[in-house]
LUMDREN-18075 format. One record per residue: residue number from 1; chain; x, y negated, z negated of N, C-alpha, C, O in turn. Coordinates in steps of 0.02 Angstrom, whole numbers, always signed. Layout:
N
<r k="NUM" c="A" n_c1="X" n_c2="Y" n_c3="Z" ca_c1="X" ca_c2="Y" ca_c3="Z" c_c1="X" c_c2="Y" c_c3="Z" o_c1="X" o_c2="Y" o_c3="Z"/>
...
end
This chain:
122
<r k="1" c="A" n_c1="-41" n_c2="+568" n_c3="+1177" ca_c1="-37" ca_c2="+497" ca_c3="+1160" c_c1="-91" c_c2="+476" c_c3="+1111" o_c1="-80" o_c2="+434" o_c3="+1068"/>
<r k="2" c="A" n_c1="-150" n_c2="+506" n_c3="+1118" ca_c1="-205" ca_c2="+489" ca_c3="+1072" c_c1="-189" c_c2="+513" c_c3="+1002" o_c1="-203" o_c2="+479" o_c3="+953"/>
<r k="3" c="A" n_c1="-158" n_c2="+572" n_c3="+997" ca_c1="-140" ca_c2="+598" ca_c3="+931" c_c1="-88" c_c2="+553" c_c3="+898" o_c1="-91" o_c2="+541" o_c3="+838"/>
<r k="4" c="A" n_c1="-40" n_c2="+528" n_c3="+937" ca_c1="+11" ca_c2="+483" ca_c3="+910" c_c1="-21" c_c2="+418" c_c3="+887" o_c1="-2" o_c2="+391" o_c3="+835"/>
<r k="5" c="A" n_c1="-69" n_c2="+393" n_c3="+925" ca_c1="-105" ca_c2="+332" ca_c3="+906" c_c1="-139" c_c2="+342" c_c3="+838" o_c1="-133" o_c2="+299" o_c3="+794"/>
<r k="6" c="A" n_c1="-173" n_c2="+398" n_c3="+829" ca_c1="-208" ca_c2="+410" ca_c3="+766" c_c1="-159" c_c2="+425" c_c3="+709" o_c1="-174" o_c2="+411" o_c3="+651"/>
<r k="7" c="A" n_c1="-101" n_c2="+454" n_c3="+725" ca_c1="-49" ca_c2="+463" ca_c3="+673" c_c1="-27" c_c2="+395" c_c3="+646" o_c1="-17" o_c2="+387" o_c3="+586"/>
<r k="8" c="A" n_c1="-20" n_c2="+347" n_c3="+691" ca_c1="+1" ca_c2="+280" ca_c3="+670" c_c1="-54" c_c2="+245" c_c3="+630" o_c1="-39" o_c2="+209" o_c3="+582"/>
<r k="9" c="A" n_c1="-117" n_c2="+255" n_c3="+649" ca_c1="-172" ca_c2="+226" ca_c3="+611" c_c1="-173" c_c2="+256" c_c3="+541" o_c1="-180" o_c2="+220" o_c3="+491"/>
<r k="10" c="A" n_c1="-165" n_c2="+322" n_c3="+536" ca_c1="-163" ca_c2="+356" ca_c3="+471" c_c1="-104" c_c2="+332" c_c3="+429" o_c1="-110" o_c2="+327" o_c3="+368"/>
<r k="11" c="A" n_c1="-49" n_c2="+317" n_c3="+461" ca_c1="+10" ca_c2="+290" ca_c3="+427" c_c1="-8" c_c2="+227" c_c3="+387" o_c1="+10" o_c2="+220" o_c3="+329"/>
<r k="12" c="A" n_c1="-45" n_c2="+182" n_c3="+419" ca_c1="-66" ca_c2="+121" ca_c3="+385" c_c1="-116" c_c2="+137" c_c3="+329" o_c1="-115" o_c2="+104" o_c3="+277"/>
<r k="13" c="A" n_c1="-158" n_c2="+187" n_c3="+339" ca_c1="-204" ca_c2="+209" ca_c3="+286" c_c1="-166" c_c2="+236" c_c3="+226" o_c1="-185" o_c2="+222" o_c3="+169"/>
<r k="14" c="A" n_c1="-114" n_c2="+274" n_c3="+238" ca_c1="-73" ca_c2="+301" ca_c3="+183" c_c1="-40" c_c2="+244" c_c3="+145" o_c1="-37" o_c2="+244" o_c3="+83"/>
<r k="15" c="A" n_c1="-15" n_c2="+195" n_c3="+182" ca_c1="+19" ca_c2="+138" ca_c3="+150" c_c1="-31" c_c2="+99" c_c3="+106" o_c1="-14" o_c2="+79" o_c3="+50"/>
<r k="16" c="A" n_c1="-90" n_c2="+88" n_c3="+132" ca_c1="-140" ca_c2="+52" ca_c3="+93" c_c1="-161" c_c2="+93" c_c3="+32" o_c1="-170" o_c2="+65" o_c3="-22"/>
<r k="17" c="A" n_c1="-168" n_c2="+158" n_c3="+41" ca_c1="-185" ca_c2="+202" ca_c3="-16" c_c1="-134" c_c2="+198" c_c3="-71" o_c1="-151" o_c2="+198" o_c3="-130"/>
<r k="18" c="A" n_c1="-70" n_c2="+197" n_c3="-52" ca_c1="-17" ca_c2="+190" ca_c3="-102" c_c1="-23" c_c2="+125" c_c3="-141" o_c1="-15" o_c2="+124" o_c3="-202"/>
<r k="19" c="A" n_c1="-38" n_c2="+70" n_c3="-106" ca_c1="-44" ca_c2="+6" ca_c3="-139" c_c1="-104" c_c2="+4" c_c3="-185" o_c1="-101" o_c2="-26" o_c3="-240"/>
<r k="20" c="A" n_c1="-159" n_c2="+34" n_c3="-164" ca_c1="-218" ca_c2="+37" ca_c3="-208" c_c1="-203" c_c2="+79" c_c3="-270" o_c1="-222" o_c2="+59" o_c3="-325"/>
<r k="21" c="A" n_c1="-169" n_c2="+136" n_c3="-261" ca_c1="-152" ca_c2="+177" ca_c3="-319" c_c1="-106" c_c2="+139" c_c3="-367" o_c1="-116" o_c2="+143" o_c3="-428"/>
<r k="22" c="A" n_c1="-58" n_c2="+103" n_c3="-341" ca_c1="-12" ca_c2="+65" ca_c3="-384" c_c1="-49" c_c2="+10" c_c3="-421" o_c1="-36" o_c2="-2" o_c3="-480"/>
<r k="23" c="A" n_c1="-95" n_c2="-24" n_c3="-387" ca_c1="-133" ca_c2="-77" ca_c3="-420" c_c1="-175" c_c2="-48" c_c3="-477" o_c1="-176" o_c2="-75" o_c3="-532"/>
<r k="24" c="A" n_c1="-210" n_c2="+7" n_c3="-463" ca_c1="-252" ca_c2="+37" ca_c3="-514" c_c1="-212" c_c2="+62" c_c3="-574" o_c1="-233" o_c2="+55" o_c3="-631"/>
<r k="25" c="A" n_c1="-154" n_c2="+92" n_c3="-560" ca_c1="-111" ca_c2="+116" ca_c3="-614" c_c1="-86" c_c2="+58" c_c3="-656" o_c1="-84" o_c2="+63" o_c3="-718"/>
<r k="26" c="A" n_c1="-67" n_c2="+4" n_c3="-624" ca_c1="-44" ca_c2="-55" ca_c3="-661" c_c1="-100" c_c2="-85" c_c3="-701" o_c1="-90" o_c2="-106" o_c3="-759"/>
<r k="27" c="A" n_c1="-159" n_c2="-87" n_c3="-672" ca_c1="-217" ca_c2="-114" ca_c3="-708" c_c1="-233" c_c2="-72" c_c3="-770" o_c1="-248" o_c2="-99" o_c3="-823"/>
<r k="28" c="A" n_c1="-231" n_c2="-5" n_c3="-762" ca_c1="-242" ca_c2="+38" ca_c3="-821" c_c1="-189" c_c2="+28" c_c3="-874" o_c1="-204" o_c2="+27" o_c3="-934"/>
<r k="29" c="A" n_c1="-126" n_c2="+19" n_c3="-853" ca_c1="-73" ca_c2="+8" ca_c3="-901" c_c1="-82" c_c2="-58" c_c3="-939" o_c1="-70" o_c2="-62" o_c3="-999"/>
<r k="30" c="A" n_c1="-104" n_c2="-109" n_c3="-903" ca_c1="-116" ca_c2="-174" ca_c3="-935" c_c1="-174" c_c2="-168" c_c3="-984" o_c1="-170" o_c2="-193" o_c3="-1040"/>
<r k="31" c="A" n_c1="-228" n_c2="-135" n_c3="-963" ca_c1="-286" ca_c2="-128" ca_c3="-1007" c_c1="-270" c_c2="-86" c_c3="-1069" o_c1="-294" o_c2="-101" o_c3="-1123"/>
<r k="32" c="A" n_c1="-229" n_c2="-34" n_c3="-1060" ca_c1="-213" ca_c2="+8" ca_c3="-1117" c_c1="-166" c_c2="-26" c_c3="-1166" o_c1="-163" o_c2="-9" o_c3="-1225"/>
<r k="33" c="A" n_c1="-128" n_c2="-76" n_c3="-1141" ca_c1="-82" ca_c2="-112" ca_c3="-1186" c_c1="-121" c_c2="-161" c_c3="-1231" o_c1="-97" o_c2="-180" o_c3="-1284"/>
<r k="34" c="A" n_c1="-181" n_c2="-180" n_c3="-1210" ca_c1="-222" ca_c2="-225" ca_c3="-1250" c_c1="-200" c_c2="-297" c_c3="-1248" o_c1="-225" o_c2="-337" o_c3="-1287"/>
<r k="35" c="A" n_c1="-153" n_c2="-314" n_c3="-1205" ca_c1="-128" ca_c2="-383" ca_c3="-1202" c_c1="-161" c_c2="-420" c_c3="-1144" o_c1="-178" o_c2="-390" o_c3="-1093"/>
<r k="36" c="A" n_c1="-170" n_c2="-485" n_c3="-1153" ca_c1="-194" ca_c2="-527" ca_c3="-1099" c_c1="-133" c_c2="-551" c_c3="-1059" o_c1="-81" o_c2="-566" o_c3="-1088"/>
<r k="37" c="A" n_c1="-140" n_c2="-552" n_c3="-993" ca_c1="-83" ca_c2="-569" ca_c3="-950" c_c1="-98" c_c2="-633" c_c3="-912" o_c1="-150" o_c2="-639" o_c3="-880"/>
<r k="38" c="A" n_c1="-52" n_c2="-680" n_c3="-916" ca_c1="-59" ca_c2="-742" ca_c3="-878" c_c1="-37" c_c2="-731" c_c3="-806" o_c1="-3" o_c2="-682" o_c3="-791"/>
<r k="39" c="A" n_c1="-58" n_c2="-776" n_c3="-762" ca_c1="-40" ca_c2="-772" ca_c3="-692" c_c1="+36" c_c2="-774" c_c3="-684" o_c1="+70" o_c2="-815" o_c3="-715"/>
<r k="40" c="A" n_c1="+63" n_c2="-730" n_c3="-642" ca_c1="+134" ca_c2="-724" ca_c3="-626" c_c1="+177" c_c2="-703" c_c3="-686" o_c1="+237" o_c2="-714" o_c3="-686"/>
<r k="41" c="A" n_c1="+145" n_c2="-674" n_c3="-736" ca_c1="+184" ca_c2="-650" ca_c3="-794" c_c1="+204" c_c2="-578" c_c3="-783" o_c1="+174" o_c2="-542" o_c3="-742"/>
<r k="42" c="A" n_c1="+254" n_c2="-556" n_c3="-819" ca_c1="+273" ca_c2="-486" ca_c3="-816" c_c1="+217" c_c2="-444" c_c3="-847" o_c1="+188" o_c2="-463" o_c3="-898"/>
<r k="43" c="A" n_c1="+202" n_c2="-388" n_c3="-816" ca_c1="+147" ca_c2="-346" ca_c3="-840" c_c1="+171" c_c2="-299" c_c3="-895" o_c1="+221" o_c2="-264" o_c3="-886"/>
<r k="44" c="A" n_c1="+135" n_c2="-296" n_c3="-951" ca_c1="+154" ca_c2="-251" ca_c3="-1005" c_c1="+130" c_c2="-180" c_c3="-990" o_c1="+88" o_c2="-170" o_c3="-946"/>
<r k="45" c="A" n_c1="+156" n_c2="-133" n_c3="-1026" ca_c1="+132" ca_c2="-64" ca_c3="-1020" c_c1="+169" c_c2="-25" c_c3="-968" o_c1="+206" o_c2="-52" o_c3="-927"/>
<r k="46" c="A" n_c1="+158" n_c2="+41" n_c3="-971" ca_c1="+190" ca_c2="+86" ca_c3="-923" c_c1="+137" c_c2="+130" c_c3="-892" o_c1="+84" o_c2="+141" o_c3="-920"/>
<r k="47" c="A" n_c1="+153" n_c2="+155" n_c3="-833" ca_c1="+107" ca_c2="+201" ca_c3="-800" c_c1="+107" c_c2="+268" c_c3="-837" o_c1="+156" o_c2="+287" o_c3="-867"/>
<r k="48" c="A" n_c1="+50" n_c2="+302" n_c3="-833" ca_c1="+46" ca_c2="+368" ca_c3="-862" c_c1="+84" c_c2="+417" c_c3="-818" o_c1="+103" o_c2="+401" o_c3="-762"/>
<r k="49" c="A" n_c1="+96" n_c2="+476" n_c3="-845" ca_c1="+132" ca_c2="+528" ca_c3="-807" c_c1="+94" c_c2="+547" c_c3="-744" o_c1="+124" o_c2="+556" o_c3="-691"/>
<r k="50" c="A" n_c1="+28" n_c2="+552" n_c3="-748" ca_c1="-12" ca_c2="+570" ca_c3="-690" c_c1="-9" c_c2="+516" c_c3="-636" o_c1="-5" o_c2="+531" o_c3="-577"/>
<r k="51" c="A" n_c1="-11" n_c2="+453" n_c3="-657" ca_c1="-4" ca_c2="+398" ca_c3="-609" c_c1="+64" c_c2="+399" c_c3="-575" o_c1="+69" o_c2="+388" o_c3="-514"/>
<r k="52" c="A" n_c1="+116" n_c2="+413" n_c3="-613" ca_c1="+183" ca_c2="+416" ca_c3="-586" c_c1="+190" c_c2="+474" c_c3="-537" o_c1="+219" o_c2="+466" o_c3="-484"/>
<r k="53" c="A" n_c1="+163" n_c2="+532" n_c3="-555" ca_c1="+167" ca_c2="+590" ca_c3="-509" c_c1="+127" c_c2="+577" c_c3="-446" o_c1="+150" o_c2="+594" o_c3="-391"/>
<r k="54" c="A" n_c1="+68" n_c2="+549" n_c3="-452" ca_c1="+27" ca_c2="+534" ca_c3="-393" c_c1="+63" c_c2="+484" c_c3="-347" o_c1="+63" o_c2="+492" o_c3="-286"/>
<r k="55" c="A" n_c1="+93" n_c2="+434" n_c3="-377" ca_c1="+128" ca_c2="+384" ca_c3="-338" c_c1="+190" c_c2="+415" c_c3="-304" o_c1="+207" o_c2="+396" o_c3="-248"/>
<r k="56" c="A" n_c1="+223" n_c2="+461" n_c3="-338" ca_c1="+281" ca_c2="+494" ca_c3="-309" c_c1="+261" c_c2="+537" c_c3="-250" o_c1="+295" o_c2="+536" o_c3="-198"/>
<r k="57" c="A" n_c1="+207" n_c2="+575" n_c3="-256" ca_c1="+183" ca_c2="+615" ca_c3="-200" c_c1="+161" c_c2="+572" c_c3="-141" o_c1="+175" o_c2="+588" o_c3="-84"/>
<r k="58" c="A" n_c1="+128" n_c2="+517" n_c3="-156" ca_c1="+107" ca_c2="+471" ca_c3="-103" c_c1="+168" c_c2="+440" c_c3="-68" o_c1="+168" o_c2="+430" o_c3="-8"/>
<r k="59" c="A" n_c1="+220" n_c2="+426" n_c3="-107" ca_c1="+282" ca_c2="+398" ca_c3="-80" c_c1="+315" c_c2="+449" c_c3="-33" o_c1="+339" o_c2="+431" o_c3="+21"/>
<r k="60" c="A" n_c1="+317" n_c2="+512" n_c3="-53" ca_c1="+346" ca_c2="+564" ca_c3="-12" c_c1="+307" c_c2="+573" c_c3="+53" o_c1="+337" o_c2="+579" o_c3="+107"/>
<r k="61" c="A" n_c1="+241" n_c2="+573" n_c3="+49" ca_c1="+199" ca_c2="+579" ca_c3="+108" c_c1="+209" c_c2="+520" c_c3="+155" o_c1="+215" o_c2="+528" o_c3="+215"/>
<r k="62" c="A" n_c1="+212" n_c2="+460" n_c3="+126" ca_c1="+222" ca_c2="+399" ca_c3="+166" c_c1="+286" c_c2="+402" c_c3="+206" o_c1="+286" o_c2="+388" o_c3="+266"/>
<r k="63" c="A" n_c1="+341" n_c2="+421" n_c3="+174" ca_c1="+405" ca_c2="+421" ca_c3="+209" c_c1="+411" c_c2="+480" c_c3="+258" o_c1="+442" o_c2="+472" o_c3="+310"/>
<r k="64" c="A" n_c1="+381" n_c2="+536" n_c3="+242" ca_c1="+381" ca_c2="+592" ca_c3="+290" c_c1="+343" c_c2="+571" c_c3="+353" o_c1="+366" o_c2="+582" o_c3="+409"/>
<r k="65" c="A" n_c1="+284" n_c2="+540" n_c3="+343" ca_c1="+244" ca_c2="+518" ca_c3="+400" c_c1="+281" c_c2="+464" c_c3="+440" o_c1="+279" o_c2="+465" o_c3="+502"/>
<r k="66" c="A" n_c1="+314" n_c2="+419" n_c3="+406" ca_c1="+350" ca_c2="+365" ca_c3="+441" c_c1="+409" c_c2="+393" c_c3="+481" o_c1="+423" o_c2="+368" o_c3="+536"/>
<r k="67" c="A" n_c1="+443" n_c2="+444" n_c3="+455" ca_c1="+498" ca_c2="+474" ca_c3="+493" c_c1="+472" c_c2="+511" c_c3="+555" o_c1="+505" o_c2="+511" o_c3="+607"/>
<r k="68" c="A" n_c1="+414" n_c2="+543" n_c3="+549" ca_c1="+385" ca_c2="+575" ca_c3="+608" c_c1="+370" c_c2="+522" c_c3="+662" o_c1="+385" o_c2="+533" o_c3="+721"/>
<r k="69" c="A" n_c1="+341" n_c2="+466" n_c3="+642" ca_c1="+328" ca_c2="+413" ca_c3="+690" c_c1="+393" c_c2="+385" c_c3="+720" o_c1="+395" o_c2="+369" o_c3="+779"/>
<r k="70" c="A" n_c1="+444" n_c2="+380" n_c3="+679" ca_c1="+508" ca_c2="+355" ca_c3="+704" c_c1="+537" c_c2="+403" c_c3="+756" o_c1="+563" o_c2="+382" o_c3="+807"/>
<r k="71" c="A" n_c1="+533" n_c2="+469" n_c3="+742" ca_c1="+559" ca_c2="+518" ca_c3="+789" c_c1="+520" c_c2="+516" c_c3="+855" o_c1="+549" o_c2="+522" o_c3="+909"/>
<r k="72" c="A" n_c1="+455" n_c2="+507" n_c3="+850" ca_c1="+414" ca_c2="+501" ca_c3="+911" c_c1="+435" c_c2="+439" c_c3="+950" o_c1="+442" o_c2="+441" o_c3="+1011"/>
<r k="73" c="A" n_c1="+445" n_c2="+384" n_c3="+916" ca_c1="+466" ca_c2="+322" ca_c3="+949" c_c1="+534" c_c2="+330" c_c3="+981" o_c1="+547" o_c2="+303" o_c3="+1035"/>
<r k="74" c="A" n_c1="+578" n_c2="+367" n_c3="+948" ca_c1="+646" ca_c2="+376" ca_c3="+974" c_c1="+651" c_c2="+421" c_c3="+1034" o_c1="+705" o_c2="+430" o_c3="+1062"/>
<r k="75" c="A" n_c1="+595" n_c2="+450" n_c3="+1056" ca_c1="+597" ca_c2="+487" ca_c3="+1120" c_c1="+604" c_c2="+438" c_c3="+1178" o_c1="+622" o_c2="+457" o_c3="+1234"/>
<r k="76" c="A" n_c1="+589" n_c2="+374" n_c3="+1165" ca_c1="+593" ca_c2="+320" ca_c3="+1214" c_c1="+546" c_c2="+331" c_c3="+1273" o_c1="+557" o_c2="+304" o_c3="+1327"/>
<r k="77" c="A" n_c1="+494" n_c2="+371" n_c3="+1261" ca_c1="+441" ca_c2="+376" ca_c3="+1310" c_c1="+398" c_c2="+314" c_c3="+1301" o_c1="+371" o_c2="+302" o_c3="+1247"/>
<r k="78" c="A" n_c1="+392" n_c2="+275" n_c3="+1353" ca_c1="+358" ca_c2="+210" ca_c3="+1347" c_c1="+286" c_c2="+218" c_c3="+1323" o_c1="+263" o_c2="+178" o_c3="+1282"/>
<r k="79" c="A" n_c1="+251" n_c2="+268" n_c3="+1347" ca_c1="+181" ca_c2="+277" ca_c3="+1327" c_c1="+175" c_c2="+297" c_c3="+1253" o_c1="+129" o_c2="+275" o_c3="+1219"/>
<r k="80" c="A" n_c1="+221" n_c2="+338" n_c3="+1229" ca_c1="+220" ca_c2="+356" ca_c3="+1158" c_c1="+238" c_c2="+296" c_c3="+1115" o_c1="+209" o_c2="+286" o_c3="+1061"/>
<r k="81" c="A" n_c1="+287" n_c2="+257" n_c3="+1137" ca_c1="+306" ca_c2="+197" ca_c3="+1100" c_c1="+247" c_c2="+148" c_c3="+1096" o_c1="+234" o_c2="+119" o_c3="+1043"/>
<r k="82" c="A" n_c1="+213" n_c2="+139" n_c3="+1151" ca_c1="+154" ca_c2="+94" ca_c3="+1152" c_c1="+100" c_c2="+122" c_c3="+1106" o_c1="+67" o_c2="+83" o_c3="+1071"/>
<r k="83" c="A" n_c1="+90" n_c2="+188" n_c3="+1106" ca_c1="+39" ca_c2="+219" ca_c3="+1062" c_c1="+55" c_c2="+207" c_c3="+989" o_c1="+10" o_c2="+192" o_c3="+950"/>
<r k="84" c="A" n_c1="+119" n_c2="+213" n_c3="+970" ca_c1="+138" ca_c2="+201" ca_c3="+901" c_c1="+125" c_c2="+128" c_c3="+882" o_c1="+97" o_c2="+114" o_c3="+830"/>
<r k="85" c="A" n_c1="+146" n_c2="+82" n_c3="+925" ca_c1="+137" ca_c2="+10" ca_c3="+911" c_c1="+63" c_c2="-8" c_c3="+906" o_c1="+43" o_c2="-43" o_c3="+859"/>
<r k="86" c="A" n_c1="+24" n_c2="+15" n_c3="+954" ca_c1="-48" ca_c2="+0" ca_c3="+952" c_c1="-83" c_c2="+33" c_c3="+893" o_c1="-128" o_c2="+3" o_c3="+863"/>
<r k="87" c="A" n_c1="-62" n_c2="+93" n_c3="+875" ca_c1="-91" ca_c2="+128" ca_c3="+818" c_c1="-76" c_c2="+93" c_c3="+752" o_c1="-120" o_c2="+87" o_c3="+709"/>
<r k="88" c="A" n_c1="-15" n_c2="+70" n_c3="+744" ca_c1="+3" ca_c2="+34" ca_c3="+683" c_c1="-35" c_c2="-32" c_c3="+679" o_c1="-58" o_c2="-52" o_c3="+626"/>
<r k="89" c="A" n_c1="-40" n_c2="-66" n_c3="+736" ca_c1="-78" ca_c2="-129" ca_c3="+736" c_c1="-151" c_c2="-118" c_c3="+721" o_c1="-181" o_c2="-157" o_c3="+683"/>
<r k="90" c="A" n_c1="-181" n_c2="-66" n_c3="+750" ca_c1="-251" ca_c2="-51" ca_c3="+737" c_c1="-261" c_c2="-30" c_c3="+664" o_c1="-309" o_c2="-52" o_c3="+632"/>
<r k="91" c="A" n_c1="-217" n_c2="+11" n_c3="+638" ca_c1="-221" ca_c2="+31" ca_c3="+568" c_c1="-216" c_c2="-28" c_c3="+521" o_c1="-253" o_c2="-32" o_c3="+472"/>
<r k="92" c="A" n_c1="-171" n_c2="-73" n_c3="+537" ca_c1="-164" ca_c2="-134" ca_c3="+495" c_c1="-229" c_c2="-174" c_c3="+497" o_c1="-253" o_c2="-198" o_c3="+446"/>
<r k="93" c="A" n_c1="-257" n_c2="-181" n_c3="+557" ca_c1="-319" ca_c2="-219" ca_c3="+565" c_c1="-376" c_c2="-187" c_c3="+525" o_c1="-418" o_c2="-222" o_c3="+496"/>
<r k="94" c="A" n_c1="-379" n_c2="-121" n_c3="+523" ca_c1="-432" ca_c2="-85" ca_c3="+488" c_c1="-422" c_c2="-89" c_c3="+412" o_c1="-470" o_c2="-102" o_c3="+375"/>
<r k="95" c="A" n_c1="-361" n_c2="-78" n_c3="+389" ca_c1="-349" ca_c2="-69" ca_c3="+317" c_c1="-328" c_c2="-131" c_c3="+279" o_c1="-324" o_c2="-129" o_c3="+218"/>
<r k="96" c="A" n_c1="-314" n_c2="-187" n_c3="+313" ca_c1="-290" ca_c2="-246" ca_c3="+277" c_c1="-341" c_c2="-272" c_c3="+226" o_c1="-321" o_c2="-297" o_c3="+174"/>
<r k="97" c="A" n_c1="-404" n_c2="-265" n_c3="+240" ca_c1="-454" ca_c2="-291" ca_c3="+194" c_c1="-460" c_c2="-251" c_c3="+130" o_c1="-490" o_c2="-274" o_c3="+81"/>
<r k="98" c="A" n_c1="-432" n_c2="-190" n_c3="+128" ca_c1="-436" ca_c2="-148" ca_c3="+69" c_c1="-375" c_c2="-154" c_c3="+24" o_c1="-374" o_c2="-125" o_c3="-30"/>
<r k="99" c="A" n_c1="-325" n_c2="-191" n_c3="+45" ca_c1="-263" ca_c2="-196" ca_c3="+7" c_c1="-270" c_c2="-243" c_c3="-52" o_c1="-289" o_c2="-301" o_c3="-43"/>
<r k="100" c="A" n_c1="-253" n_c2="-220" n_c3="-112" ca_c1="-248" ca_c2="-266" ca_c3="-168" c_c1="-182" c_c2="-303" c_c3="-161" o_c1="-130" o_c2="-273" o_c3="-147"/>
<r k="101" c="A" n_c1="-183" n_c2="-368" n_c3="-171" ca_c1="-123" ca_c2="-407" ca_c3="-159" c_c1="-108" c_c2="-449" c_c3="-220" o_c1="-153" o_c2="-479" o_c3="-250"/>
<r k="102" c="A" n_c1="-45" n_c2="-452" n_c3="-237" ca_c1="-22" ca_c2="-491" ca_c3="-294" c_c1="+5" c_c2="-557" c_c3="-267" o_c1="+28" o_c2="-560" o_c3="-210"/>
<r k="103" c="A" n_c1="+3" n_c2="-609" n_c3="-308" ca_c1="+32" ca_c2="-672" ca_c3="-286" c_c1="+107" c_c2="-670" c_c3="-300" o_c1="+129" o_c2="-635" o_c3="-346"/>
<r k="104" c="A" n_c1="+145" n_c2="-706" n_c3="-261" ca_c1="+217" ca_c2="-709" ca_c3="-272" c_c1="+233" c_c2="-761" c_c3="-325" o_c1="+188" o_c2="-791" o_c3="-353"/>
<r k="105" c="A" n_c1="+296" n_c2="-772" n_c3="-339" ca_c1="+316" ca_c2="-816" ca_c3="-393" c_c1="+297" c_c2="-889" c_c3="-380" o_c1="+289" o_c2="-928" o_c3="-428"/>
<r k="106" c="A" n_c1="+288" n_c2="-909" n_c3="-317" ca_c1="+268" ca_c2="-977" ca_c3="-303" c_c1="+192" c_c2="-986" c_c3="-310" o_c1="+167" o_c2="-1042" o_c3="-305"/>
<r k="107" c="A" n_c1="+156" n_c2="-931" n_c3="-321" ca_c1="+84" ca_c2="-935" ca_c3="-331" c_c1="+45" c_c2="-934" c_c3="-266" o_c1="-16" o_c2="-942" o_c3="-267"/>
<r k="108" c="A" n_c1="+78" n_c2="-924" n_c3="-210" ca_c1="+41" ca_c2="-920" ca_c3="-147" c_c1="+16" c_c2="-849" c_c3="-138" o_c1="+52" o_c2="-801" o_c3="-150"/>
<r k="109" c="A" n_c1="-45" n_c2="-843" n_c3="-116" ca_c1="-75" ca_c2="-778" ca_c3="-110" c_c1="-54" c_c2="-745" c_c3="-44" o_c1="-43" o_c2="-779" o_c3="+6"/>
<r k="110" c="A" n_c1="-48" n_c2="-680" n_c3="-46" ca_c1="-26" ca_c2="-642" ca_c3="+12" c_c1="-82" c_c2="-598" c_c3="+39" o_c1="-68" o_c2="-551" o_c3="+75"/>
<r k="111" c="A" n_c1="-144" n_c2="-610" n_c3="+22" ca_c1="-198" ca_c2="-569" ca_c3="+47" c_c1="-265" c_c2="-592" c_c3="+20" o_c1="-272" o_c2="-649" o_c3="+0"/>
<r k="112" c="A" n_c1="-314" n_c2="-547" n_c3="+21" ca_c1="-382" ca_c2="-565" ca_c3="+5" c_c1="-400" c_c2="-557" c_c3="-68" o_c1="-447" o_c2="-590" o_c3="-91"/>
<r k="113" c="A" n_c1="-366" n_c2="-516" n_c3="-105" ca_c1="-384" ca_c2="-501" ca_c3="-174" c_c1="-329" c_c2="-523" c_c3="-221" o_c1="-270" o_c2="-510" o_c3="-208"/>
<r k="114" c="A" n_c1="-347" n_c2="-556" n_c3="-275" ca_c1="-297" ca_c2="-579" ca_c3="-322" c_c1="-313" c_c2="-550" c_c3="-391" o_c1="-364" o_c2="-567" o_c3="-420"/>
<r k="115" c="A" n_c1="-269" n_c2="-507" n_c3="-417" ca_c1="-283" ca_c2="-474" ca_c3="-481" c_c1="-286" c_c2="-522" c_c3="-540" o_c1="-316" o_c2="-504" o_c3="-591"/>
<r k="116" c="A" n_c1="-257" n_c2="-582" n_c3="-535" ca_c1="-260" ca_c2="-629" ca_c3="-591" c_c1="-332" c_c2="-653" c_c3="-603" o_c1="-347" o_c2="-679" o_c3="-656"/>
<r k="117" c="A" n_c1="-374" n_c2="-645" n_c3="-552" ca_c1="-444" ca_c2="-665" ca_c3="-559" c_c1="-487" c_c2="-608" c_c3="-587" o_c1="-547" o_c2="-617" o_c3="-598"/>
<r k="118" c="A" n_c1="-457" n_c2="-551" n_c3="-598" ca_c1="-492" ca_c2="-493" ca_c3="-624" c_c1="-503" c_c2="-502" c_c3="-699" o_c1="-466" o_c2="-539" o_c3="-732"/>
<r k="119" c="A" n_c1="-554" n_c2="-469" n_c3="-726" ca_c1="-570" ca_c2="-478" ca_c3="-796" c_c1="-515" c_c2="-452" c_c3="-843" o_c1="-512" o_c2="-473" o_c3="-901"/>
<r k="120" c="A" n_c1="-472" n_c2="-407" n_c3="-819" ca_c1="-421" ca_c2="-379" ca_c3="-863" c_c1="-360" c_c2="-425" c_c3="-869" o_c1="-322" o_c2="-420" o_c3="-918"/>
<r k="121" c="A" n_c1="-351" n_c2="-469" n_c3="-821" ca_c1="-288" ca_c2="-506" ca_c3="-818" c_c1="-298" c_c2="-581" c_c3="-821" o_c1="-263" o_c2="-618" o_c3="-785"/>
<r k="122" c="A" n_c1="-343" n_c2="-604" n_c3="-861" ca_c1="-358" ca_c2="-676" ca_c3="-862" c_c1="-305" c_c2="-712" c_c3="-902" o_c1="-309" o_c2="-773" o_c3="-909"/>
end
């Protein structure tokens, strides 16, 4: 049960890592395009091949890990189900502060960091 709990915590870490990688790749693409970006505007530029490959590998790892957790949950063992739920909640609590968050089209923020306030996207 403890291993399942930590698998679920790691799951949230992988998800946060993917979001950080995507933010950094987008930021590099914007900076390399040399254009200034207004808030809620479409971002210019494309990801590099290395960024795309890294994001693809992270995506594969994320879904493999999530399917393992799903299979564990589908055993319908109450203690394993509780371990998965508590692990995901704990992982979210730990990793939420590290997530880069974009604002939606209405301009309401969905987290603690807003890339429009960054020096590259003024």
